[in-house]
N, C-alpha and C positions, 0 to 999 in steps of 0.2 A: 206431217198429214200430206198427202198428194193430192190434186184436184186436177181435174182435166178441163180445159175449155171446150165447151160443147159448141158454143156459137156466140158471136158478138151481135149486139142490138143496141142501136141508140145510145152509144156511150157506155153500156154495159156488157160486160162479159158473163155469158151465163156458165157457170162452172158446175161440174158435176163432183161432189163429195164422195169419199170412199164408200159411205153407208147408201150411196145411191139418190141421195137428195140432191136438189139444185140449189144455187146461190148465186145472187146477182152481184157481180164485183165491179167496181167504176172501172174502165178501162185505163185510167190514169195510174191505177195500182198495179197494173202488169208490168212484169219486166221487159225489157226493150227485146223486141223480136217475137214476143209471144203472139200466136194466132190460133185458130181454131184447130185442135187436136193436140196442142201444147200440154205437156204435163208439168204442173207447177209444184214444187214442194215448199210447204209453208211450215216454218220451224221457228222455235226460240232461238235467239241469239243471248246466251246468258253472259258471255264475256263482253259484248256491246252494251248490253243492259247494265251490267255492274259499272262499267267506265262512265255511262250517262249519269247512273245515280251519284257517282262520286262527283263529277262534273256539276250537276245540279246542287248537291250538297255544299261544296265550295262557294258557287256563286251565291247561294243563300247565306252562306256565313259571312262573305264580304258585304252583300247589301244590308242585313239585319243585325250585324254584331259590331 
């Protein structure tokens, strides 16, 4: 999903979604260099998710077994 930064106000970026609706996104979540008019691609990173799940599982095994 791609979103466009419409404007930045008081610690939030007002982004426009593909369906035309708007959403307030904390500016701390924006990629470095993002500004009004920037297009941000939001997507799932399945490879990183799989690695994180493995890491968490290993940690749980260490702690609880």
